[in-house]
N, C-alpha and C positions, 0 to 999 in steps of 0.2 A: 504494499499500499504506499503511496507515494503522500507526503505532507502537504496541507493545504497549503493556497498560493498565498506567500508573506511569511510563511514559516523559513527556519533554514535549512538548508539544501547542503549535500555532499560538496565540500570544496569552500564553503564559507568562511571566512577569517571571522573568528570569534574572540570575546573576552568571558574568560571565567571567575568565578568566585575566587579574591584572592588577587586580580589582577593578571591573573594567568590568562596567556595569549595563545592562540593555536588555530587550528583547521580541523573543522568537520569530516569526519572519514566514515561514520555510518549513523544511521538514524531508523529509530524503531519503535514503533506505536504500540503504547502500551495500552491492550485490549479493555482493560478493566475500567479504567478512567479517560479515555481519551489524550491523554498525556503524549510528547513523544519524549525517547530519550537517546541522546545522542552521545556517540564515542570522538571525544577530541584529542588528536594528537597533537600535545603541547610543545610549545618552542623549545622545553629541555628536555626533549627527547622522551617523555615519558606520555602515556597516555591515560585518560580520565574518561568516566562517564559523568555527563550530566543530564536533569532534565530541563526541559525547554525553559522555562522561566528563569533557569540560571544564568543563562547564557545570553549575551549582548552581542550584535553583530558588530564589527569593528568596522566603521565607516571607511570608504576608500580604498578598502583592500581587496 
């Protein structure tokens, strides 16, 4: 299933909690509540999972 228009997509550059920055590499719908969970490849070389409301798209990236 694809996220609705306006949601994050694979390749979007985002800022996560704590000011960590990276790129979305995977998105998954959580069927029980309709939220999206994203895996982000962070600039420090790690990956982390975040819910859609925790991420902010980095403008101009």
